[in-house]
C-alpha positions in Angstrom: -63.1 182.1 -16.2 -62.2 185.7 -15.4 -60.6 186.0 -11.9 -63.0 187.2 -9.2 -62.2 191.0 -8.9 -63.6 191.1 -5.3 -62.8 188.0 -3.3 -64.8 187.9 -0.1 -62.5 186.1 2.3 -58.8 186.8 1.6 -56.8 188.4 -1.2 -56.1 186.2 -4.2 -52.4 186.3 -3.7 -52.5 184.6 -0.3 -51.8 181.0 -1.1 -51.8 181.5 -4.9 -49.1 179.8 -6.9 -47.3 182.3 -9.1 -45.3 181.2 -12.2 -42.4 183.4 -13.3 -41.9 183.7 -17.1 -38.7 185.1 -18.5 -40.1 186.0 -21.9 -37.0 185.5 -24.0 -36.8 181.9 -22.9 -40.3 180.7 -22.6 -41.7 180.2 -26.1 -41.4 181.8 -29.6 -44.2 182.4 -32.0 -41.9 182.5 -35.0 -38.5 181.0 -35.9 -36.4 183.9 -34.4 -35.1 181.8 -31.5 -36.2 184.4 -29.1 -39.3 184.1 -27.0 -42.1 186.7 -27.2 -45.5 187.6 -25.8 -47.4 185.7 -28.5 -45.4 182.6 -27.8 -46.5 182.8 -24.1 -50.1 183.2 -25.2 -49.9 180.1 -27.4 -48.7 178.0 -24.4 -51.3 179.1 -21.9 -52.8 175.6 -22.2 -49.7 174.3 -20.5 -50.2 176.7 -17.5 -53.9 176.1 -17.2 -53.3 172.3 -17.3 -50.5 172.6 -14.7 -52.8 174.6 -12.4 -51.0 177.8 -11.6 -53.0 180.9 -10.4 -50.9 183.7 -11.9 -47.9 184.5 -14.1 -45.2 187.0 -13.5 -43.6 188.4 -16.6 -40.0 189.6 -16.4 -39.4 192.8 -18.4 -40.7 193.0 -22.0 -40.4 196.8 -22.3 -38.4 198.8 -24.9 -34.7 198.4 -24.0 -31.2 198.3 -25.5 -30.9 194.9 -23.7 -27.6 195.6 -22.0 -29.2 193.9 -19.0 -31.8 192.0 -21.1 -34.8 194.2 -20.3 -33.9 195.6 -16.9 -32.4 198.6 -18.6 -35.6 200.3 -19.8 -35.7 203.0 -22.4 -39.6 203.3 -22.5 -41.6 202.0 -19.6 -44.9 202.2 -21.5 -44.3 200.2 -24.6 -43.4 196.7 -25.6 -40.0 196.1 -27.1 -40.4 194.8 -30.7 -38.4 191.7 -29.7 -41.4 190.6 -27.8 -44.3 192.1 -29.9 -46.7 195.0 -29.4 -49.0 196.5 -26.9 -51.8 194.7 -28.7 -50.1 191.4 -28.2 -49.8 192.2 -24.5 -53.5 193.1 -24.3 -54.4 189.8 -25.9 -52.2 187.9 -23.5 -53.8 189.5 -20.5 -57.3 188.9 -21.9 -56.6 185.3 -22.6 -55.0 184.8 -19.2 -58.0 186.3 -17.4 -60.4 184.1 -19.5 -58.6 181.1 -18.1 -58.6 182.3 -14.5 -54.9 183.2 -14.6 -53.8 186.6 -13.2 -51.0 188.6 -14.6 -48.1 190.3 -12.7 -45.6 192.5 -14.5 -42.1 193.5 -13.6 -41.5 197.1 -12.8 -38.0 198.6 -12.4 -38.2 201.7 -10.1 -34.5 202.1 -9.2 -32.9 202.9 -12.6 -33.5 203.3 -16.3 -31.4 202.8 -19.5 -29.0 205.6 -20.3 -30.9 205.8 -23.5 -34.2 206.7 -21.8 -35.4 210.1 -22.8 -35.3 211.1 -19.2 -31.6 210.5 -18.9 -30.7 211.8 -22.3 -32.3 215.1 -21.2 -30.6 214.9 -17.8 -27.1 214.6 -19.1 -27.6 217.2 -21.8 -27.1 220.1 -19.3 -26.8 220.7 -15.6 -29.8 223.1 -16.0 -32.1 220.6 -17.7 -35.4 220.0 -15.8 -34.7 216.3 -15.7 -31.2 216.7 -14.2 -32.3 216.0 -10.7 -34.3 213.0 -11.7 -31.0 211.1 -11.5 -28.2 211.1 -8.8 -25.3 213.4 -9.7 -22.4 214.4 -7.6 -19.2 216.5 -8.1 -15.9 214.8 -8.0 -13.8 214.8 -4.8 -10.9 217.3 -4.8 -8.7 214.6 -6.3 -11.3 213.8 -9.0 -12.5 210.5 -7.5 -16.1 209.2 -7.2 -18.2 210.6 -4.4 -18.0 207.4 -2.3 -16.8 203.8 -2.3 -20.0 202.0 -3.4 -19.4 199.1 -5.7 -21.6 198.3 -8.7 -23.1 194.9 -9.5 -22.0 192.9 -12.6 -18.8 194.9 -13.2 -16.5 193.3 -10.6 -15.1 195.6 -7.9 -15.8 198.7 -10.0 -17.2 201.9 -8.6 -21.0 202.5 -8.8 -20.2 205.8 -10.5 -19.4 206.9 -14.0 -18.0 210.3 -14.8 -19.9 212.3 -17.4 -17.3 214.4 -19.3 -19.8 216.8 -20.9 -21.2 218.0 -17.6 -18.3 217.3 -15.2 -20.1 215.2 -12.7 -20.4 211.6 -11.6 -23.7 209.8 -11.9 -24.7 206.8 -9.7 -25.5 203.3 -11.1 -25.9 200.4 -8.7 -25.7 198.1 -11.8 -24.2 198.7 -15.2 -23.0 202.2 -16.2 -25.8 202.1 -18.8 -28.3 201.8 -16.0 -28.3 205.1 -14.2 -30.1 205.3 -10.8 -33.1 207.6 -10.7 -33.6 209.9 -7.7 -36.8 209.4 -5.8 -35.9 212.5 -3.9 -37.4 214.5 -6.8 -41.2 214.5 -6.6 -41.7 214.7 -10.3 -39.7 211.5 -10.8 -41.9 209.8 -8.2 -45.0 211.1 -9.9 -43.7 209.8 -13.3 -43.0 206.4 -11.9 -46.6 206.3 -10.4 -47.9 207.1 -13.9 -46.0 204.1 -15.2 -47.8 201.9 -12.8 -51.1 203.4 -13.7 -50.5 202.8 -17.4 -50.2 199.0 -16.7 -52.8 198.8 -14.0 -55.3 200.5 -16.4 -54.5 197.8 -18.9 -55.7 195.2 -16.4 -52.6 193.8 -14.7 -53.2 192.2 -11.4 -50.0 193.1 -9.7 -46.4 194.2 -10.0 -43.1 192.8 -9.0 -40.9 195.7 -7.9 -37.3 195.2 -8.9 -34.6 196.0 -6.2 -37.3 198.1 -4.4 -35.2 198.6 -1.3 -32.8 200.8 -3.3 -35.3 203.6 -4.1 -34.5 205.2 -0.8 -30.9 206.1 -0.3 -29.2 208.0 2.6 -29.0 211.6 1.3 -25.4 211.8 2.6 -24.3 208.8 0.4 -21.9 207.6 3.1 -19.2 205.1 2.3 -19.9 201.4 2.9 -17.8 199.8 5.6 -14.4 198.6 4.5 -15.1 195.0 5.5 -18.2 195.0 3.2 -16.2 195.9 0.1 -16.4 194.5 -2.7 -20.1 193.6 -2.0 -22.3 195.6 -4.4 -24.1 198.3 -2.7 -27.4 197.0 -4.2 -27.2 194.2 -1.7 -26.5 196.6 1.2 -28.7 199.6 0.8 -31.3 199.7 3.6 -32.6 203.1 4.6 -36.2 202.4 5.8 -36.8 205.9 7.1 -36.5 207.1 3.5 -37.8 204.1 1.6 -40.9 203.1 3.5 -42.9 206.3 3.0 -42.4 205.8 -0.7 -43.5 202.2 -0.5 -46.6 203.3 1.4 -47.5 205.7 -1.4 -47.1 202.9 -3.9 -49.3 200.7 -1.7 -51.9 203.4 -1.6 -51.8 203.6 -5.4 -52.4 199.9 -5.9 -55.1 199.8 -3.2 -57.0 202.5 -5.1 -57.7 200.0 -7.8 -60.3 197.3 -7.6 -59.5 193.6 -7.5 -56.8 193.3 -4.9 -53.9 194.5 -7.1 -50.7 193.2 -5.5 -47.2 194.4 -5.1 -44.4 191.9 -4.4 -41.0 193.5 -3.7 -37.5 192.2 -4.6 -35.8 193.2 -1.3 -32.4 191.7 -1.9 -31.2 191.9 1.7 -30.0 188.5 3.0 -31.3 189.2 6.5 -34.9 188.2 7.0 -35.4 190.7 9.9 -34.6 193.5 7.4 -36.9 192.1 4.7 -39.8 192.0 7.3 -39.6 195.8 7.7 -40.8 196.3 4.2 -44.3 194.9 5.1 -44.5 198.0 7.3 -47.3 196.9 9.5 -49.7 196.2 6.6 -49.0 199.6 5.0 -46.1 198.5 2.8 -45.6 195.5 0.5 -48.3 193.0 0.1 -45.5 190.4 -0.4 -41.8 190.4 -0.2 -39.3 187.9 -1.6 -37.1 186.5 1.2 -34.0 185.1 -0.3 -32.1 183.1 2.4 -34.2 180.0 1.7 -33.2 180.2 -2.0 -29.6 179.7 -0.9 -30.3 177.1 1.8 -28.4 173.8 1.2 -30.2 170.4 0.9 -30.1 169.9 4.7 -33.0 169.4 7.1 -31.4 171.5 9.8 -30.7 174.4 7.4 -34.3 174.3 6.2 -35.7 174.1 9.7 -33.8 177.3 10.5 -35.3 179.0 7.4 -38.8 177.9 8.3 -38.5 179.0 11.9 -37.0 182.3 10.8 -40.0 183.1 8.6 -42.4 182.1 11.3 -40.6 184.3 13.8 -39.9 187.4 11.6 -42.3 187.4 8.6 -45.5 185.9 9.8 -46.2 188.5 12.5 -46.0 191.3 10.0 -47.2 189.8 6.7 -47.7 186.9 4.4 -44.6 184.9 3.4 -43.2 184.0 0.0 -41.1 181.0 -1.0 -38.9 180.6 -4.0 -36.3 178.0 -5.1 -35.3 179.2 -8.6 -35.5 182.4 -10.6 -33.8 184.2 -13.5 -31.0 185.4 -11.4 -29.8 182.2 -9.7 -28.8 178.7 -10.6 -31.8 176.4 -10.8 -32.4 174.3 -7.7 -32.1 171.1 -9.8 -28.5 172.2 -10.5 -27.8 173.2 -6.9 -29.3 170.1 -5.3 -27.7 167.7 -7.8 -30.4 165.2 -8.7 -34.0 164.9 -10.0 -35.0 163.0 -6.8 -34.0 166.1 -4.7 -35.7 168.4 -7.2 -38.9 166.4 -6.9 -38.7 166.5 -3.1 -38.0 170.2 -3.2 -41.2 170.7 -5.2 -43.3 169.3 -2.4 -41.3 171.3 0.1 -41.9 174.6 -1.8 -45.6 174.0 -2.4 -46.3 172.7 1.0 -45.1 175.6 3.1 -47.4 178.3 4.4 -47.2 181.3 2.0 -47.2 182.2 -1.7 -44.8 180.0 -3.7 -43.2 181.3 -6.9 -42.3 178.7 -9.6 -39.7 179.5 -12.3 -40.6 178.4 -15.8 -39.0 175.0 -16.5 -38.6 173.9 -12.9 -41.8 171.8 -13.4 -39.8 170.0 -16.1 -36.9 169.4 -13.7 -34.5 171.5 -15.8 -31.0 172.2 -14.8 -28.8 175.0 -15.9 -27.4 174.9 -19.5 -23.7 174.8 -19.9 -22.8 178.0 -21.8 -19.7 178.0 -24.1 -17.5 181.1 -23.8 -18.6 182.2 -27.3 -22.3 182.1 -26.3 -22.1 184.1 -23.1 -24.3 187.2 -23.3 -25.4 188.1 -19.8 -23.2 190.6 -17.8 -24.1 188.9 -14.5 -23.3 185.3 -15.6 -26.9 184.2 -15.4 -27.2 182.6 -18.9 -27.4 179.0 -17.6 -30.6 179.4 -15.7 -32.2 181.4 -18.6 -31.8 178.6 -21.2 -34.9 178.2 -23.4 -37.8 175.9 -22.2 -38.0 172.8 -24.5 -41.6 172.1 -25.6 -41.1 169.1 -27.8 -38.6 166.3 -28.4 -37.9 167.5 -32.0 -34.5 169.1 -32.7 -36.0 172.6 -32.5 -37.9 171.7 -29.3 -40.9 173.6 -30.6 -39.1 176.9 -31.3 -38.9 176.7 -35.1 -35.1 176.7 -35.0 -32.4 174.6 -33.4 -30.4 177.7 -32.8 -32.2 179.6 -30.0 -30.8 182.6 -28.4 -29.1 180.5 -25.7 -28.1 176.8 -25.7 -30.7 174.2 -24.6 -30.7 172.8 -21.1 -29.1 169.3 -20.9 -32.5 167.6 -20.3 -33.9 168.9 -23.6 -32.7 165.9 -25.6 -33.4 163.2 -23.0 -37.1 163.4 -22.3 -37.0 166.7 -20.4 -39.4 168.5 -22.9 -43.0 169.3 -22.0 -44.6 167.1 -24.5 -42.7 163.9 -23.5 -43.3 164.6 -19.8 -47.0 165.2 -20.3 -47.2 161.8 -21.9 -45.5 160.2 -19.0 -47.5 160.0 -15.8 -44.4 159.3 -13.7 -42.7 162.5 -14.8 -41.8 165.4 -12.6 -44.2 167.5 -14.6 -47.1 165.3 -13.4 -45.8 165.5 -9.9 -46.1 169.3 -10.0 -49.6 169.0 -11.3 -50.6 166.6 -8.5 -49.1 168.8 -5.8 -50.8 171.9 -7.3 -54.1 170.0 -7.4 -53.6 168.9 -3.8 -53.0 172.5 -2.8 -56.1 173.7 -4.6 -58.3 171.1 -3.0 -57.1 171.8 0.6 -57.8 174.9 2.6 -55.1 173.7 4.9 -52.5 173.9 2.2 -53.6 177.1 0.6 -54.0 179.3 3.6 -53.9 177.2 6.8 -51.9 177.5 9.9 -48.6 175.8 10.1 -46.9 173.9 13.0 -43.4 172.3 12.7 -43.5 168.7 14.1 -40.9 166.8 16.0 -39.1 164.6 13.5 -36.0 162.4 13.4 -32.6 163.8 12.2 -32.6 164.4 8.5 -36.4 164.8 8.3 -38.5 168.0 8.3 -42.2 167.7 8.9 -45.0 170.2 9.5 -48.8 170.2 9.9 -51.2 172.5 8.1 -54.7 173.1 9.4 -57.7 175.2 8.4 -61.5 174.9 8.7 -61.3 171.3 9.9 -59.0 170.4 7.1 -55.6 168.8 7.9 -52.5 167.9 5.9 -49.0 166.9 7.0 -46.0 167.5 4.7 -42.9 165.4 5.3 -39.5 166.0 3.5 -36.7 163.5 3.9 -33.3 165.1 3.3 -29.9 163.2 3.2 -29.7 160.9 6.2 -33.5 160.6 6.7 -33.6 157.0 7.6 -35.6 156.7 10.9 -39.4 156.1 11.0 -41.6 159.1 11.7 -44.4 158.8 14.2 -47.5 161.0 13.5 -50.8 161.4 15.2 -53.8 159.7 13.5 -54.2 157.5 10.5 -52.8 159.1 7.5 -52.8 158.4 3.8 -50.2 159.4 1.2 -51.9 161.9 -1.0 -48.8 162.9 -3.0 -45.4 161.3 -3.0 -42.5 163.0 -4.8 -41.6 159.6 -6.4 -45.2 158.7 -7.0 -44.8 155.5 -4.9 -47.6 154.6 -2.5 -50.1 157.3 -3.3 -53.5 156.5 -2.0 -52.1 154.0 0.6 -51.7 154.2 4.3 -48.5 156.0 5.5 -46.2 153.5 7.1 -43.9 156.0 8.8 -41.1 155.7 6.3 -40.0 158.6 4.3 -36.4 158.0 3.3 -33.8 160.4 1.9 -34.5 162.7 -1.1 -38.3 162.0 -0.9 -41.2 164.0 0.2 -44.9 163.3 1.0 -48.2 165.1 1.4 -50.3 163.2 3.9 -54.1 163.5 4.5 -56.3 161.9 7.2 -57.5 158.4 6.3 
């Protein structure tokens, strides 16, 4: 069914489960070995069966692919690698027909150096687009204007000298990704027009890439010496400049019907800073908070992360939770076993907030080993972007055995979607059961949350809403002691599938997680 454009109680994104798709790696509609939009559309049955509420598409725009789509040369067209605008429109229509919303990536901090805007800007200091980017004169000794370090390039300056016009231009990422200047009102207006283009095509939300970087200190001061060589993209925080721009973006989205949503990538590893971008309800609808993504498999560490979100995020906005994405090692790889990956699924989907799943985590995939001659990503992220295996055949449903990256290690050992769908004990079926439990429980979708007293090695919390109650229990390493809980409880979902539908006996055990409901 088409998503309700005017929900009466709360916005759709509160408590929704959003599934990230990296288009190159999800599914191919031909034998090219590279995923595309039509391949995504052909696998919507999987997403509907799984029970997700929305998909987030990583960039599919025209691009030279130096950063695999995050270097955009045309914001308002589909790169031929992925199909056409007509393919995109069909995908959105089919998603909406199934009740699945669509969120698209938007890159507001930089473009490709082959974008017409930048080609014009570097053609002359007098070109009208010149000030759409960040240019500075050399220092007296010819050096870059400050000591900022770029991402992906090692401890290299975030500046490249343009011989033709005699100035340095700023790039927080690759030299082929020049930063735009939001100080120029025409640039801001053009970026708003980009959003209108996709909102008018029916998208339900945007994921704003490195959003905290669109506001920079006009003085461009040096970073502290002790922070070098941390890339400036992880340090930039100038809320007095950035937040007014975010408010105007929020106003734009709120001018559209249907609760259009903006989730920001605020890559600052300090939750108190991330919280500022909610801006008292005037800024982001949602913001990624990355410290939990880096938390080890440890009850104490996760208790700190949960408490931090409760203290810093919940007073100002609705939280998000994420364990894997296209920029980081998969949590199956980080945690080291399928048992832990299973327990982590219950952890992620049981916390108060909006969880984001990364395509393939429902199959328990780990990172693919990448031989030196197959490395393509400048940021070393190829392993987590390995293609999703759909079948047990040698081509794994891609039409070729030689996809754009090597297969994840589980692809040939029952880790494909078809084999797991036929196996009720698989991690895929676990994700489906947890998602069904969420969908059927007001407590789990939007209820209050209270962390409970638990033995060492165990984390437990209670969710309540409208007379509905659930308890989520996660046993980490060392979780051996029984857990005493109020009331008679039944195991609704167990990460290992054992004991579902039976009374909870107080035993969790290590690397195991449970969703409990009243008897």
